[in-house]
C-alpha positions in Angstrom: 43.1 5.8 1.8 41.6 2.9 -0.1 40.3 1.5 3.3 38.3 4.7 3.8 36.6 4.4 0.4 35.7 0.8 1.1 34.2 1.7 4.4 32.1 4.4 2.8 30.7 2.0 0.3 29.9 -0.5 3.0 27.8 2.1 4.8 25.8 2.8 1.8 24.8 -0.8 1.3 22.9 -1.2 4.5 19.5 -2.7 4.0 16.5 -0.4 4.5 13.7 -1.9 6.5 11.0 -2.4 3.9 7.6 -1.1 4.7 4.6 -2.9 3.4 1.1 -1.8 2.4 -2.0 -3.8 3.2 -4.6 -3.0 0.5 -8.2 -4.0 1.1 -10.9 -3.7 -1.7 -13.8 -1.9 0.0 -16.0 -0.6 -2.8 -17.3 -2.3 -6.0 -15.8 -1.4 -9.3 -19.1 -1.7 -11.1 -19.8 1.5 -13.0 -16.1 2.4 -13.2 -13.8 2.2 -16.2 -12.1 -1.0 -17.5 -8.8 0.6 -16.7 -9.7 0.9 -13.0 -11.0 -2.7 -13.0 -7.7 -3.8 -14.5 -5.8 -2.0 -11.8 -7.8 -3.7 -9.1 -7.0 -7.0 -10.7 -3.3 -6.2 -11.1 -3.1 -5.5 -7.4 -4.1 -9.1 -6.9 -7.6 -8.3 -5.6 -10.1 -10.9 -6.8 -13.3 -10.1 -4.9 -14.7 -7.4 -2.8 -13.3 -7.6 0.8 -10.0 -9.2 -0.4 -6.8 -8.0 1.3 -3.3 -8.2 -0.2 0.1 -7.0 1.0 2.6 -5.2 -1.3 6.0 -3.6 -0.7 5.8 0.1 -0.5 7.3 1.6 -3.7 6.4 4.3 -6.2 4.8 1.8 -8.6 2.5 0.3 -6.0 1.6 3.8 -4.7 0.8 4.9 -8.3 -1.6 1.9 -8.8 -3.2 2.6 -5.4 -3.6 6.3 -6.3 -5.6 5.4 -9.5 -8.2 3.4 -7.4 -8.0 5.2 -4.1 -11.7 5.6 -4.0 -12.2 1.8 -4.2 -9.6 0.6 -1.7 -8.4 1.1 1.8 -4.7 1.2 2.4 -2.9 0.4 5.7 0.8 1.2 6.0 2.6 -1.6 7.9 5.8 -0.3 9.4 8.4 -2.4 11.2 7.2 -2.4 14.7 5.2 0.9 14.3 1.5 1.3 14.6 -0.2 0.9 11.3 -1.5 4.0 9.5 -4.7 3.7 7.5 -5.4 5.7 4.3 -8.7 5.8 2.5 -12.0 4.3 3.5 -13.7 5.5 6.6 -12.2 5.5 10.0 -13.5 3.5 13.0 -15.2 6.5 14.7 -17.2 7.3 11.5 -18.2 3.7 11.1 -19.4 3.4 14.7 -21.2 6.8 14.6 -23.1 5.9 11.4 -24.5 2.6 12.6 
């Protein structure tokens, strides 16, 4: 009976494959609040056009949500195609130029 309990615990300890988020700063923070500027800085973005990678967790998602109008987020799965959130997509970018 004890063996079954040990096996159940071992199953629960499997590592999840961590997804990462690639965050790119695409719009200037001039004219926005100090709080939003601080969030950009805390994400590790130093200048416009910078890109950083963070693990996907609720804290990071919350920071991104506060500055979603200033950044572009790409979800990097493990072997999956990347999903892009925010910013403009390639079709819009090509059509506008």
